[in-house]
C-alpha positions as CSV (number, residue, x, y, z in Angstrom):
1,M,0.0,0.0,0.0
2,P,1.5,3.4,-0.9
3,D,2.6,5.3,2.2
4,E,0.4,8.3,1.3
5,H,-2.7,6.1,1.3
6,Q,-1.7,4.3,4.4
7,H,-1.3,7.6,6.2
8,L,-4.7,8.7,4.9
9,I,-6.3,5.6,6.4
10,E,-4.6,6.2,9.8
11,D,-5.6,9.9,9.8
12,E,-9.3,9.1,8.8
13,F,-9.9,6.4,11.3
14,G,-7.8,7.9,14.1
15,R,-10.1,11.0,13.8
16,A,-13.3,8.8,13.7
17,A,-12.3,6.3,16.4
18,A,-14.3,7.7,19.3
19,G,-17.7,7.3,17.7
20,F,-17.0,4.5,15.3
21,A,-17.8,1.6,17.7
22,E,-21.2,3.1,18.5
23,R,-22.1,3.9,14.9
24,T,-21.2,0.5,13.6
25,A,-22.7,-1.6,16.5
26,G,-24.8,-4.5,15.3
27,R,-23.7,-4.0,11.7
28,F,-23.0,-7.8,11.3
29,D,-25.3,-9.3,13.8
30,A,-27.8,-10.7,11.3
31,M,-25.2,-12.3,9.1
32,D,-24.6,-15.4,11.2
33,V,-20.8,-15.0,10.8
34,P,-19.5,-17.6,13.3
35,A,-21.6,-20.4,11.8
36,F,-20.7,-19.3,8.2
37,S,-17.0,-19.4,9.0
38,R,-17.1,-22.9,10.5
39,V,-15.2,-21.6,13.5
40,A,-14.4,-24.2,16.2
41,P,-13.7,-23.6,20.0
42,H,-10.0,-24.5,19.8
43,E,-9.2,-22.1,16.9
44,V,-7.3,-18.8,16.7
45,V,-9.1,-16.0,14.8
46,V,-7.3,-12.9,13.5
47,E,-9.1,-10.0,12.0
48,V,-7.0,-7.8,9.7
49,G,-8.3,-4.2,9.8
50,A,-10.2,-5.0,13.0
51,G,-11.0,-1.4,13.9
52,T,-12.9,-1.1,17.2
53,G,-13.5,-4.9,17.3
54,N,-17.3,-5.1,16.7
55,F,-16.9,-7.8,14.0
56,L,-14.3,-9.9,15.8
57,S,-16.3,-9.8,19.0
58,L,-18.9,-12.0,17.2
59,F,-16.4,-14.8,17.9
60,E,-16.3,-14.3,21.7
61,G,-17.0,-17.6,23.4
62,R,-16.8,-19.5,20.0
63,A,-13.0,-19.5,19.5
64,R,-9.9,-20.0,21.7
65,Y,-8.1,-16.7,21.0
66,L,-9.0,-13.5,19.2
67,I,-6.4,-11.1,17.7
68,A,-7.4,-7.7,16.5
69,L,-4.9,-6.2,14.0
70,D,-5.2,-2.7,12.7
71,L,-3.1,0.2,11.5
72,T,-4.7,2.7,13.8
73,R,-3.9,2.9,17.5
74,G,-7.0,4.9,18.3
75,M,-9.3,2.3,16.8
76,L,-7.5,-0.4,18.8
77,E,-7.8,1.6,22.0
78,Q,-11.5,1.7,21.5
79,A,-11.5,-2.1,20.8
80,R,-9.7,-2.7,24.1
81,Q,-12.3,-0.6,26.0
82,C,-15.3,-2.1,24.3
83,H,-14.1,-5.8,24.0
84,P,-11.5,-6.5,26.7
85,S,-11.2,-10.2,25.6
86,L,-9.6,-9.2,22.3
87,S,-5.8,-9.0,21.9
88,P,-4.9,-5.9,19.9
89,I,-1.9,-5.6,17.6
90,V,-0.9,-2.6,15.6
91,G,0.1,-3.8,12.2
92,D,-0.1,-3.5,8.4
93,G,-2.3,-6.0,6.5
94,N,0.2,-6.0,3.7
95,R,2.9,-7.2,6.0
96,L,1.3,-9.3,8.7
97,P,3.5,-9.7,11.8
98,L,2.5,-13.4,12.0
99,K,4.2,-16.7,11.1
100,D,3.3,-18.7,8.0
101,R,0.4,-21.1,8.4
102,S,-0.2,-20.0,12.0
103,V,-3.9,-18.9,12.1
104,D,-7.0,-21.0,11.8
105,L,-9.3,-18.3,10.6
106,V,-8.0,-15.1,9.0
107,A,-10.8,-12.6,8.6
108,S,-11.2,-9.1,7.1
109,A,-14.5,-7.2,7.4
110,Q,-15.2,-3.8,5.8
111,A,-11.4,-3.3,5.1
112,L,-10.9,-4.5,1.5
113,H,-12.5,-1.4,0.0
114,H,-9.8,0.7,1.6
115,V,-7.1,-1.4,-0.2
116,I,-5.8,-0.2,-3.5
117,E,-4.2,-3.5,-4.5
118,P,-6.3,-6.3,-3.0
119,V,-4.5,-9.3,-4.4
120,P,-1.3,-8.9,-2.4
121,F,-3.3,-8.1,0.7
122,V,-5.3,-11.3,0.4
123,K,-2.2,-13.3,-0.4
124,E,-0.8,-12.2,3.0
125,M,-4.0,-13.6,4.6
126,R,-3.4,-16.8,2.7
127,R,0.2,-16.9,3.9
128,V,-0.7,-16.9,7.5
129,C,-3.7,-19.3,7.1
130,A,-3.0,-22.6,8.7
131,D,-3.3,-25.9,6.9
132,G,-7.0,-26.8,7.2
133,G,-7.7,-23.2,8.0
134,R,-9.9,-20.6,6.2
135,V,-9.9,-17.0,5.1
136,L,-13.1,-15.0,5.6
137,I,-13.7,-11.8,3.7
138,V,-16.7,-9.5,4.3
139,D,-16.9,-6.2,2.4
140,Q,-19.4,-3.8,0.8
141,A,-20.3,-4.8,-2.7
142,A,-21.3,-2.8,-5.8
143,T,-23.6,-4.0,-8.5
144,E,-22.2,-5.6,-11.6
145,S,-22.8,-2.4,-13.7
146,Y,-19.6,-0.6,-14.6
147,E,-21.3,2.8,-14.7
148,Q,-22.9,2.3,-11.3
149,I,-19.6,1.2,-9.8
150,A,-18.0,4.4,-11.1
151,F,-20.7,6.6,-9.5
152,M,-20.6,4.6,-6.3
153,N,-16.9,5.0,-6.0
154,Q,-17.1,8.7,-6.5
155,L,-19.7,8.9,-3.8
156,E,-17.6,6.8,-1.4
157,A,-14.5,8.8,-2.0
158,I,-16.3,12.1,-1.2
159,R,-17.6,10.6,2.0
160,D,-14.3,9.0,3.0
161,P,-11.0,10.0,1.3
162,S,-9.4,6.7,2.4
163,H,-11.8,4.7,0.2
164,A,-10.1,2.8,-2.6
165,A,-12.7,0.8,-4.5
166,S,-16.1,-0.8,-4.0
167,R,-16.2,-4.0,-6.1
168,P,-18.9,-6.2,-7.5
169,P,-19.2,-9.9,-6.4
170,S,-17.5,-11.1,-9.6
171,A,-14.4,-9.0,-8.6
172,F,-14.2,-10.6,-5.2
173,R,-14.3,-14.1,-6.7
174,T,-11.5,-13.1,-9.1
175,I,-9.4,-11.6,-6.3
176,V,-9.5,-14.6,-4.1
177,M,-8.7,-17.0,-6.9
178,A,-5.8,-14.8,-8.0
179,A,-4.5,-14.9,-4.4
180,G,-4.4,-18.7,-4.6
181,L,-7.6,-19.4,-2.7
182,E,-10.6,-21.6,-3.4
183,I,-14.2,-20.7,-2.6
184,I,-15.9,-22.8,0.1
185,D,-19.1,-20.7,0.4
186,E,-20.4,-17.2,-0.4
187,R,-23.4,-15.1,0.5
188,L,-24.6,-11.7,-0.6
189,F,-26.5,-9.6,2.0
190,T,-28.7,-6.6,1.3
191,D,-30.4,-4.3,3.8
192,R,-31.6,-0.7,4.0
193,S,-29.7,2.0,5.7
194,R,-30.1,5.8,6.3
195,F,-27.8,8.6,5.3
196,S,-28.1,10.1,8.8
197,N,-26.7,6.8,10.3
198,W,-24.1,6.6,7.5
199,M,-22.7,10.0,8.2
200,W,-22.8,11.0,11.9
201,P,-22.2,14.8,12.4
202,G,-19.9,14.0,15.3
203,E,-17.8,11.6,13.2
204,F,-17.6,13.5,9.9
205,P,-16.8,17.1,9.2
206,Q,-19.9,19.1,8.2
207,E,-18.5,20.2,4.9
208,R,-18.0,16.6,3.9
209,I,-21.5,15.7,5.0
210,D,-22.8,18.6,2.8
211,A,-20.7,17.5,-0.2
212,T,-21.8,13.9,0.1
213,R,-25.5,14.9,0.4
214,E,-25.1,17.1,-2.7
215,F,-23.7,14.2,-4.7
216,V,-26.6,11.9,-3.6
217,E,-29.1,14.5,-4.6
218,R,-27.5,14.9,-8.1
219,F,-26.3,11.4,-8.8
220,G,-27.7,9.0,-6.2
221,S,-29.9,7.2,-8.7
222,E,-26.7,6.4,-10.8
223,T,-24.9,4.5,-8.0
224,G,-27.0,1.4,-7.9
225,M,-27.6,2.0,-4.2
226,E,-31.3,2.7,-4.6
227,F,-31.4,6.1,-2.8
228,E,-34.9,7.3,-1.8
229,R,-35.7,10.5,-0.1
230,D,-37.3,10.3,3.3
231,G,-38.1,13.7,4.6
232,D,-34.8,15.5,5.3
233,D,-33.0,12.1,5.2
234,W,-32.3,9.4,2.5
235,S,-32.6,5.7,2.7
236,F,-30.5,3.4,0.5
237,T,-29.5,-0.2,-0.1
238,R,-26.3,-1.6,1.3
239,R,-24.9,-4.8,-0.2
240,R,-22.2,-6.9,1.5
241,M,-20.4,-9.9,0.1
242,M,-19.2,-12.7,2.5
243,L,-16.7,-15.2,1.1
244,L,-15.2,-18.2,2.9
245,V,-12.2,-19.5,1.2
246,E,-9.3,-21.9,1.7
247,P,-5.7,-22.1,0.3
248,A,-5.6,-23.9,-3.0
249,G,-2.9,-26.4,-4.0
250,R,-1.3,-27.1,-0.6
251,A,0.4,-30.4,-0.2
């Protein structure tokens, strides 16, 4: 990851850390993540880009050891406060401070759309995945329309300058296969969200909220996110891709 983009991620999430855990609470609760991942009580789970730990905490009581790895110290401080059972580590997902084949379940949730070059990132997850282990990827998904992807990425970059790319389901399949992984299972989740919950005034600068709202008003219908006005607010569709994969071709 280029240093400039890495610093942008650290700055963005360091600024947002205080309110992030509250805003994203319950985001993954309906996705049945532990069952989908086939996690077992004796296993070690590492989340790459763990943020404040809301996703990783879904595995509390279901796995032996939970490691939260993130670039941003402020996010991990929040994770430590909210979820004391997690073991936080400051680290870069492109250079994981973990041994080869040492982790039973290597997860990444809502991180890949901040990664400019996803294949090397996912290859690192494969490297540390144990024999018989799995890699779990959860991330926001675009539609399969090139034009809608372009508008969605413009919107996301206005909202969050550390955004790299929202990708369609077909791209996620290509990425994991290019990283040397085979698909075990996949699911696509859709739900409705609200602009006011997507951009909290306490978390985002007001000028950025205004710029994002202006883009939605002009081009929201072009993003594939199905924006609908609701009084002074907007509702829209969020799509998330969940992929469970395993290393291919290991002896």
